[in-house]
VEXSETOR-577638 format. One record per residue (C-alpha): x, y, z; residue in three letters. Coordinates in Angstrom, 1 decimal, always signed. Each point is the difference from the previous one (the first is absolute). Example, Ala and Ser with C-alpha at 12.3 -4.5 7.8 and 13.67 -1.06 7.14 Angstrom:
<sites>
{{+12.3, -4.5, +7.8}, "ALA"};
{{+1.4, +3.4, -0.7}, "SER"};
</sites>
This chain:
<sites>
{{-27.2, +10.9, -40.1}, "MET"};
{{+1.8, +2.6, +1.8}, "LYS"};
{{+3.8, +1.3, +0.9}, "ASN"};
{{+1.3, -0.3, +3.3}, "LEU"};
{{+3.1, +1.6, +1.3}, "LEU"};
{{+2.1, -2.1, +2.9}, "VAL"};
{{+2.0, +2.6, +2.3}, "ILE"};
{{+1.8, -2.0, +2.9}, "THR"};
{{+3.7, +0.5, +1.6}, "ASN"};
{{+1.0, -3.2, -1.3}, "ASN"};
{{-0.3, -2.8, -2.5}, "PHE"};
{{+2.4, -2.8, -1.2}, "PRO"};
{{+2.2, +0.3, -2.9}, "ASP"};
{{-1.0, -1.9, -3.8}, "GLU"};
{{+2.3, -3.5, +1.8}, "GLU"};
{{-1.4, +0.6, +3.1}, "GLY"};
{{+3.1, +0.6, +1.8}, "LYS"};
{{-0.1, +3.3, +0.9}, "LEU"};
{{-1.8, +0.7, +3.0}, "PRO"};
{{-1.2, -3.6, +1.2}, "LEU"};
{{-3.2, +1.5, +0.7}, "THR"};
{{-3.0, -1.3, -2.1}, "THR"};
{{-3.4, +0.4, +0.9}, "PHE"};
{{-0.9, +3.2, -2.0}, "VAL"};
{{+0.8, -1.4, -3.1}, "LYS"};
{{-1.7, -3.3, +0.7}, "ASP"};
{{-2.7, +2.7, +0.8}, "ASN"};
{{+0.3, +1.4, -3.5}, "VAL"};
{{+0.2, -2.8, -1.6}, "ASN"};
{{-3.4, -1.7, +1.4}, "ALA"};
{{-1.8, +3.4, -0.6}, "LEU"};
{{+2.0, +1.0, -4.4}, "LYS"};
{{-2.6, -2.3, -1.3}, "GLU"};
{{-3.1, +2.2, +0.5}, "GLN"};
{{+1.8, +3.1, -1.1}, "PHE"};
{{+1.0, +1.0, -3.6}, "THR"};
{{+3.5, +1.6, +1.7}, "LYS"};
{{+1.4, +0.1, +3.6}, "ILE"};
{{+2.7, +2.2, +0.5}, "TYR"};
{{+2.8, -0.4, +2.6}, "VAL"};
{{+1.2, +2.8, +1.5}, "ILE"};
{{+3.1, -0.8, +2.6}, "CYS"};
{{+1.6, +3.6, +1.7}, "PRO"};
{{+3.6, -1.8, +0.7}, "THR"};
{{+2.5, +2.4, +2.5}, "PRO"};
{{+3.9, -0.4, -1.9}, "TYR"};
{{+3.3, +2.0, +0.3}, "TYR"};
{{+2.9, -0.1, -2.3}, "PRO"};
{{+2.1, -2.5, +1.2}, "SER"};
{{+3.1, +2.5, +0.2}, "VAL"};
{{-1.6, +0.7, +3.9}, "LEU"};
{{+0.2, -3.5, +0.7}, "ASN"};
{{+3.4, +1.6, +1.4}, "ILE"};
{{-1.9, +2.0, +2.3}, "PHE"};
{{-2.9, -2.9, +0.6}, "TRP"};
{{+0.4, -3.6, -1.2}, "LYS"};
{{-2.1, -1.3, -2.0}, "ASN"};
{{-2.8, +1.8, +1.0}, "LYS"};
{{-2.9, +0.1, -2.8}, "TYR"};
{{+2.2, -0.9, -2.3}, "THR"};
{{-1.8, -3.4, -0.8}, "HIS"};
{{-3.1, +1.9, -1.2}, "PHE"};
{{+2.3, +1.3, -2.9}, "SER"};
{{+0.1, -3.8, -1.2}, "LYS"};
{{-3.7, +0.0, -0.2}, "LEU"};
{{-1.7, +0.8, -4.3}, "LYS"};
{{-3.0, +0.5, -1.1}, "SER"};
{{-1.4, -2.9, -2.1}, "TYR"};
{{-3.4, -1.1, -1.0}, "SER"};
{{-1.7, -3.4, -0.6}, "TYR"};
{{-3.6, -0.9, -1.0}, "ASP"};
{{-2.1, +3.0, +0.5}, "ASN"};
{{+2.1, +1.9, +2.5}, "VAL"};
{{+2.7, +2.0, -0.1}, "GLU"};
{{+2.5, +0.8, +2.9}, "VAL"};
{{+1.5, +3.2, +0.4}, "TYR"};
{{+2.5, +1.1, +2.3}, "PHE"};
{{+0.4, +3.8, +1.3}, "SER"};
{{+2.8, +0.5, +1.2}, "ARG"};
{{+0.8, +3.0, +2.7}, "TYR"};
{{+3.2, +0.5, +1.9}, "ILE"};
{{-0.5, -0.3, +4.0}, "LEU"};
{{+2.7, +0.6, +1.9}, "LEU"};
{{+0.5, -1.5, +3.4}, "PRO"};
{{-0.5, +3.0, +2.3}, "ILE"};
{{-2.8, +1.6, +1.0}, "SER"};
{{-0.8, +3.3, -1.9}, "PHE"};
{{+0.0, -2.1, -3.4}, "HIS"};
{{-2.2, -2.3, +1.5}, "ARG"};
{{-2.8, +2.5, +1.3}, "LYS"};
{{+0.1, +0.4, -3.9}, "LYS"};
{{+0.2, -3.5, -1.3}, "ALA"};
{{-4.3, -0.3, -0.7}, "ALA"};
{{+0.1, +3.6, -1.9}, "LYS"};
{{+3.4, -1.6, -2.1}, "ASN"};
{{-1.8, -3.6, -0.5}, "ALA"};
{{-3.1, +1.9, -1.1}, "LEU"};
{{+1.9, +2.1, -2.5}, "ARG"};
{{+1.4, -2.9, -1.4}, "ALA"};
{{-3.0, -1.8, -0.6}, "ALA"};
{{-2.5, +2.6, -1.2}, "LYS"};
{{+3.7, +0.4, -2.7}, "LYS"};
{{-0.9, -4.0, -0.9}, "ILE"};
{{-3.7, +0.7, -1.0}, "LEU"};
{{+1.1, +3.2, -1.8}, "SER"};
{{+2.6, -1.5, -2.5}, "GLN"};
{{-1.6, -3.4, -0.2}, "LYS"};
{{-3.5, +1.9, -1.0}, "LYS"};
{{-2.1, -2.4, +2.2}, "ILE"};
{{-3.6, +0.5, +0.4}, "ALA"};
{{-1.7, -1.5, +2.7}, "ILE"};
{{-3.5, -0.9, +1.5}, "ASP"};
{{+0.9, -0.6, +4.1}, "SER"};
{{+3.0, -0.5, +2.3}, "ILE"};
{{+0.6, -2.9, +2.5}, "LEU"};
{{+2.9, +1.2, +2.5}, "ALA"};
{{+1.7, -2.6, +2.0}, "HIS"};
{{+1.8, +1.8, +3.6}, "PHE"};
{{-1.0, +3.3, +1.4}, "SER"};
{{+3.0, +1.8, -0.6}, "LYS"};
{{+1.0, +1.0, -2.7}, "PRO"};
{{-2.1, -1.6, -2.1}, "SER"};
{{-3.2, +0.8, +1.3}, "GLY"};
{{+0.6, +3.6, +0.2}, "ILE"};
{{+1.7, -0.5, -3.9}, "ILE"};
{{-3.5, -1.4, -0.8}, "ALA"};
{{-2.2, +2.5, +1.5}, "ALA"};
{{+2.3, +3.0, -1.8}, "SER"};
{{-0.4, -1.8, -3.0}, "ILE"};
{{-3.5, -1.1, +0.0}, "ALA"};
{{-1.4, +3.9, +1.6}, "LYS"};
{{+2.4, +0.7, -4.0}, "GLU"};
{{-2.1, -2.1, -2.1}, "TYR"};
{{-3.1, -0.1, +1.4}, "ASN"};
{{-0.4, -3.6, +1.3}, "ILE"};
{{-0.3, -2.4, +2.9}, "GLU"};
{{+2.1, -1.8, +1.9}, "TYR"};
{{+0.3, -2.3, +2.3}, "VAL"};
{{+3.2, -1.1, +3.1}, "ILE"};
{{+1.0, -2.6, +1.8}, "THR"};
{{+1.6, +0.4, +2.5}, "LEU"};
{{+2.5, -2.9, +1.2}, "HIS"};
{{+2.0, +1.7, +2.7}, "GLU"};
{{+0.4, -2.1, +3.6}, "ASN"};
{{-1.6, +1.4, +2.2}, "PRO"};
{{+3.1, +1.8, +2.1}, "GLN"};
{{+0.6, +2.2, -3.6}, "TRP"};
{{-3.9, +0.3, -0.2}, "LEU"};
{{-0.4, +2.0, +3.2}, "ASP"};
{{+3.0, +1.8, -0.5}, "THR"};
{{-1.1, +1.0, -3.7}, "LEU"};
{{-3.5, +1.6, +1.4}, "ILE"};
{{+1.6, +1.3, +3.5}, "GLN"};
{{+2.2, +2.4, -2.5}, "SER"};
{{-3.2, +1.5, -1.3}, "TRP"};
{{+2.1, +0.3, -3.6}, "ASP"};
{{-2.7, +2.7, -1.8}, "LYS"};
{{+0.7, -1.8, -3.1}, "GLU"};
{{-0.2, -3.1, +1.3}, "LEU"};
{{-3.2, +0.4, +1.8}, "TYR"};
{{-1.5, +1.7, -3.3}, "LYS"};
{{+1.3, -3.2, -2.1}, "SER"};
{{-2.3, -1.8, +2.1}, "ARG"};
{{-3.2, +1.7, +0.7}, "THR"};
{{-0.1, +0.8, -3.8}, "TRP"};
{{+0.5, -3.8, -1.1}, "SER"};
{{-2.8, -1.6, -1.2}, "ARG"};
{{+0.1, -2.9, +2.7}, "ALA"};
{{+3.4, -1.4, +2.1}, "LEU"};
{{+1.1, -3.7, -0.1}, "ILE"};
{{+1.4, -1.1, +3.6}, "ARG"};
{{+1.8, -3.1, -0.5}, "VAL"};
{{-1.2, -1.0, +3.9}, "ASN"};
{{-3.2, +0.3, +1.3}, "PRO"};
{{+0.9, +0.6, +3.6}, "TYR"};
{{+1.1, +4.2, -0.3}, "ASP"};
{{-2.3, +0.4, -2.5}, "MET"};
{{-1.8, +2.4, +2.1}, "ASP"};
{{+2.7, +2.6, +0.1}, "LYS"};
{{-0.7, +0.8, -3.7}, "LEU"};
{{-3.2, +0.9, +0.8}, "GLU"};
{{+1.2, +3.5, +0.6}, "GLU"};
{{+0.9, +0.7, -3.4}, "PHE"};
{{-2.6, -1.8, -1.9}, "ASN"};
{{-3.6, -1.9, +0.0}, "ASN"};
{{+1.1, -2.4, -2.4}, "ASN"};
{{+2.7, -3.1, +1.5}, "ILE"};
{{+0.2, -3.1, -1.3}, "TYR"};
{{+1.9, -3.4, +1.7}, "HIS"};
{{+1.3, -1.6, -2.7}, "TYR"};
{{+3.2, -2.1, +0.4}, "PRO"};
{{+3.3, -0.1, -1.8}, "ASN"};
{{+0.6, -3.1, -2.2}, "TRP"};
{{+2.0, -2.0, -1.6}, "TYR"};
{{+0.6, -1.9, -3.3}, "ASP"};
{{-0.9, -3.9, +1.1}, "GLN"};
{{+0.8, -0.6, -3.4}, "ASN"};
{{+3.6, +0.2, +1.0}, "LYS"};
{{+0.0, -1.9, +3.2}, "PHE"};
{{-1.2, -3.3, +0.5}, "TYR"};
{{+1.2, -3.9, +1.8}, "ASP"};
{{+3.4, -1.1, -1.7}, "LEU"};
{{+2.0, -2.8, +1.7}, "ASP"};
{{+2.4, +1.1, +2.8}, "GLN"};
{{+2.8, -2.6, -0.9}, "ASN"};
{{+0.1, +1.1, -3.3}, "ALA"};
{{-0.4, +3.6, +0.7}, "CYS"};
{{+3.5, -0.3, +2.3}, "ARG"};
{{+1.6, -1.5, -2.2}, "GLU"};
{{-0.2, +2.7, -2.7}, "LYS"};
{{+0.7, +2.1, +2.6}, "LEU"};
{{+3.0, -2.0, +1.6}, "ALA"};
{{-1.5, +0.2, +3.3}, "LEU"};
{{+0.5, -3.5, +2.1}, "GLN"};
{{-2.6, -2.1, +0.9}, "SER"};
{{+0.4, -1.3, +3.4}, "HIS"};
{{-0.1, +3.9, +0.9}, "TRP"};
{{-2.9, +2.2, +1.6}, "LYS"};
{{-0.8, +2.6, -2.5}, "ILE"};
{{-1.4, +3.6, +1.1}, "LEU"};
{{-0.1, +2.7, -2.1}, "ILE"};
{{-1.8, +3.8, +0.3}, "THR"};
{{-0.2, +2.4, -2.1}, "ILE"};
{{+0.0, +3.7, +0.0}, "GLY"};
{{+2.3, +3.1, -0.1}, "ARG"};
{{+2.5, +0.1, +2.3}, "LEU"};
{{-1.1, +2.4, +2.5}, "HIS"};
{{-0.4, +0.1, +3.8}, "PRO"};
{{-3.8, -0.3, -0.6}, "ILE"};
{{+0.7, -2.8, -1.4}, "LYS"};
{{+1.1, -1.3, +3.1}, "ASN"};
{{+2.4, -2.9, -1.1}, "GLN"};
{{+3.2, +1.0, +2.6}, "ALA"};
{{-2.6, -1.3, +2.3}, "ASN"};
{{-0.7, -3.4, -2.1}, "LEU"};
{{+3.6, -0.2, -0.2}, "ILE"};
{{+0.5, -0.4, +3.4}, "LYS"};
{{-3.0, -2.2, +0.3}, "ALA"};
{{+2.2, -2.3, -2.7}, "CYS"};
{{+2.7, +0.4, +2.2}, "LYS"};
{{-1.6, -1.5, +3.0}, "ILE"};
{{-1.4, -2.9, -1.9}, "LEU"};
{{+3.1, -0.7, -1.8}, "VAL"};
{{+1.8, -0.1, +4.0}, "ASP"};
{{-3.0, -3.0, +0.5}, "GLU"};
{{+1.7, -2.0, -3.0}, "GLY"};
{{-2.8, +0.6, -2.5}, "LYS"};
{{+1.4, -0.2, -3.3}, "THR"};
{{-1.9, +3.3, -1.6}, "ILE"};
{{+1.3, +2.3, -2.8}, "LYS"};
{{-1.8, +3.1, -0.5}, "LEU"};
{{-0.2, +1.2, -3.2}, "ILE"};
{{-0.4, +4.0, +0.3}, "ILE"};
{{-1.4, +1.7, -3.8}, "ILE"};
{{+0.2, +3.3, -0.8}, "TRP"};
{{+2.8, +3.5, +0.5}, "SER"};
{{+0.5, +2.8, +1.5}, "TRP"};
{{+0.3, +1.7, +2.0}, "PRO"};
{{+0.7, -1.3, +2.8}, "GLU"};
{{+2.8, -2.7, -1.6}, "LYS"};
{{+3.0, +0.9, +1.4}, "LYS"};
{{-1.4, +0.4, +3.9}, "ASN"};
{{-2.0, -4.1, -0.6}, "LEU"};
{{+3.4, -1.3, -1.3}, "GLU"};
{{+2.2, +1.4, +2.8}, "LYS"};
{{-2.6, -1.6, +2.4}, "LEU"};
{{+0.0, -3.6, -2.0}, "ILE"};
{{+3.4, -0.3, +0.5}, "VAL"};
{{+0.7, +1.7, +3.4}, "GLN"};
{{-3.0, -3.6, +1.2}, "GLU"};
{{+2.0, -1.9, -2.0}, "TRP"};
{{-2.8, -1.0, -2.4}, "LEU"};
{{+1.8, +0.5, -4.0}, "THR"};
{{-0.6, -4.2, -0.2}, "GLN"};
{{-3.7, +0.5, +1.3}, "HIS"};
{{-1.2, +3.8, -1.4}, "ILE"};
{{-0.1, +1.4, -3.9}, "SER"};
{{-0.7, +3.3, -0.8}, "LEU"};
{{-0.9, -1.2, -4.0}, "ALA"};
{{-0.6, +3.7, -1.2}, "GLY"};
{{-2.2, +0.6, -2.5}, "ALA"};
{{-1.7, -2.9, -1.4}, "ILE"};
{{-1.8, +0.7, -3.7}, "PRO"};
{{-3.5, -0.7, +0.4}, "ASN"};
{{-0.8, -2.9, -2.0}, "GLN"};
{{+2.7, -1.8, +2.2}, "ASP"};
{{-2.3, +0.4, +3.3}, "LEU"};
{{-1.8, -3.2, -0.5}, "VAL"};
{{+2.5, -2.1, -0.1}, "TYR"};
{{+1.8, +1.5, +3.7}, "TRP"};
{{-3.2, +0.2, +1.3}, "LEU"};
{{-1.1, -3.9, -1.3}, "ASN"};
{{+3.7, -1.0, +1.5}, "ALA"};
{{-0.6, +1.6, +3.6}, "SER"};
{{-2.0, -1.5, +2.7}, "ASP"};
{{-1.4, +2.6, +1.8}, "LEU"};
{{-0.2, +3.5, -1.0}, "PHE"};
{{+0.2, +2.9, +2.4}, "ILE"};
{{-0.3, +3.8, +0.8}, "LEU"};
{{+0.2, +2.1, +3.1}, "PRO"};
{{-0.4, +3.5, -1.4}, "SER"};
{{-0.9, +1.9, +1.9}, "LEU"};
{{-2.4, +2.0, -1.3}, "ALA"};
{{-1.7, -1.1, -3.4}, "GLU"};
{{-3.3, +1.1, -2.1}, "SER"};
{{-0.3, -3.0, -2.0}, "PHE"};
{{+2.5, -2.8, -0.2}, "TRP"};
{{-0.8, -1.6, -4.1}, "VAL"};
{{+3.5, -2.1, +0.1}, "VAL"};
{{-1.4, -2.0, +3.0}, "LEU"};
{{-3.5, -0.8, -2.6}, "LEU"};
{{+3.0, -0.7, -2.2}, "GLU"};
{{+1.6, -2.1, +2.8}, "ALA"};
{{-3.5, -2.2, +0.8}, "LEU"};
{{-0.6, +0.4, -4.0}, "TRP"};
{{+2.6, -3.3, +0.0}, "CYS"};
{{-1.4, -1.2, +3.0}, "GLY"};
{{+3.5, +1.0, +2.4}, "ILE"};
{{-1.5, +0.4, +3.1}, "PRO"};
{{+0.4, +3.7, +1.5}, "VAL"};
{{+1.0, +1.4, +3.4}, "ILE"};
{{+0.0, +3.8, +0.1}, "SER"};
{{-1.0, +3.4, +2.7}, "THR"};
{{-3.7, -0.3, +1.4}, "PRO"};
{{-1.0, +3.5, -2.5}, "HIS"};
{{-3.9, +0.0, -0.1}, "TRP"};
{{-0.1, -2.3, -3.7}, "TRP"};
{{+2.1, -2.8, +0.4}, "PRO"};
{{-2.9, -0.6, +2.6}, "GLN"};
{{-2.4, +0.3, -2.6}, "GLN"};
{{+0.7, -3.6, -1.3}, "ILE"};
{{+2.6, -1.2, +2.4}, "VAL"};
{{-0.7, -4.2, +0.2}, "THR"};
{{+1.6, -2.4, +2.0}, "LYS"};
{{+1.0, -1.5, -3.5}, "GLU"};
{{+1.9, +2.9, -1.2}, "SER"};
{{+0.3, +2.5, +1.9}, "TRP"};
{{+2.0, +0.9, +4.2}, "LEU"};
{{+0.1, +3.1, +1.6}, "LEU"};
{{+3.3, +1.7, +1.3}, "ILE"};
{{-1.6, +1.0, +3.7}, "PRO"};
{{+3.4, +2.6, +0.2}, "ASP"};
{{+2.1, +0.8, -3.2}, "VAL"};
{{+1.8, +2.1, +2.4}, "HIS"};
{{+1.4, -2.8, +2.0}, "ASP"};
{{+2.8, -2.6, -1.5}, "PRO"};
{{-1.2, -2.9, +1.8}, "ILE"};
{{-3.7, +0.6, -0.8}, "SER"};
{{+0.7, -0.2, -3.7}, "ILE"};
{{+1.6, -3.2, +0.7}, "LYS"};
{{-2.1, -1.5, +1.5}, "GLU"};
{{-2.6, +0.3, -2.1}, "THR"};
{{+2.2, -0.9, -2.5}, "ILE"};
{{+0.6, -3.8, +1.9}, "THR"};
{{-3.5, +0.1, +0.3}, "LYS"};
{{-0.3, +0.6, -3.9}, "TRP"};
{{+2.7, -3.1, -1.1}, "LEU"};
{{-1.6, -2.6, +2.4}, "ASN"};
{{-2.7, -0.4, -1.8}, "THR"};
{{-1.0, -1.4, -2.9}, "SER"};
{{-0.7, +2.1, -3.8}, "ARG"};
{{-3.3, -0.5, -1.6}, "ASP"};
{{+0.6, +1.7, -3.4}, "THR"};
{{-3.6, -0.1, -1.5}, "GLN"};
{{-1.7, +1.2, +3.2}, "ASN"};
{{+1.9, +3.3, +0.0}, "ILE"};
{{-0.2, +0.5, -4.3}, "ILE"};
{{-3.8, +0.2, +1.2}, "HIS"};
{{-0.5, +1.6, +2.9}, "THR"};
{{+2.4, +2.8, -2.4}, "VAL"};
{{-2.3, -0.5, -3.1}, "LYS"};
{{-3.1, +0.0, +2.0}, "LYS"};
{{-0.1, +4.0, +0.9}, "LYS"};
{{+3.1, +1.4, -2.2}, "TYR"};
{{-0.4, -1.0, -3.5}, "SER"};
{{+1.4, +2.0, -2.8}, "LEU"};
{{-3.8, +0.3, -1.7}, "GLU"};
{{-1.8, +1.1, +3.0}, "LYS"};
{{+2.4, +2.7, +0.5}, "LEU"};
{{+0.3, +1.4, -3.6}, "ALA"};
{{-3.7, +0.2, +0.3}, "LYS"};
{{-0.4, +2.9, +2.6}, "ASN"};
{{+2.1, +2.0, -1.9}, "TYR"};
{{-1.9, -0.9, -3.3}, "TRP"};
{{-3.7, +1.4, +2.0}, "ASP"};
{{+2.0, +2.9, +1.3}, "LEU"};
{{+2.0, +1.3, -2.8}, "LEU"};
{{-2.6, -0.9, -3.1}, "LEU"};
{{-2.8, +1.3, +1.8}, "LYS"};
</sites>
């Protein structure tokens, strides 16, 4: 058996609180039985908290991340300073590479192959380390379509080399794989995954009681960092229309920063403080209760690559409405999913919500739909076959 180095732009802390995104860790957990050792290096930007007087709370939460280990996995957060100014951002990839190599040297880590998650900086770091160690590496590209286009059009030399030298490129959705053909002949579509052992059907009333949510409300839930690309503002405006129509709804928005203050202002402005809650960052192990407490999961994003959180909602038997991007349409069924015709229009979002709230929920059929196409075992085998060749 071999040692695998995983390089990733983000990885949760030991308690699963920071950051919320866990799909890379789920990937590692599915792969670990096939390797003697898996080392995870997560290049982590930060700056001293004293600089908060200039850039309040920027990156300081990353300073809380501490290296840890479990089973045959060792996790290292390789810190490098990244100031929020353009000159320093241009040096970010080089600084992240230096920090990663320092971990390898200090810990005397022996590796046989590399799996990188995300193009930049992780893919660039993987290419440099692989060349130095004379080993092969693979890059999984998680970028949303717009960001992928931006990276391709940037003609970044290091980014270009990392893709052309890679043994293979993995894309989490298939519809834009052809854009990668100029870099590499070995391109695979492997979707992201979720840990189905963490998400399952629970009694809705019991979950609401646990979370102190009223039983007579229609609970809507959305999960995603507070950012314009996630389109939470239009979702809030759609909820305003529903409330004005007399609907008894409660929208729970999970996650935080950077648009928290703007969304709080909009909620107050629309007189929705009783109907919309910014719940902040919820520990991953608690999300199953919030999902099961809800009547409907909503994701109105303007751009995504692959929505793990939607699979998690479906695995809990929660119906979903979402942006009509390519992959929701691959598993959409009338029993589990509705697509929002125009996510830029609050009325369109509102009408889609209304349609689903008037539809009976078939929990078991929803779970069967996602289980059939996105089982953890099937997705793990794809990576085993590629990395262990």
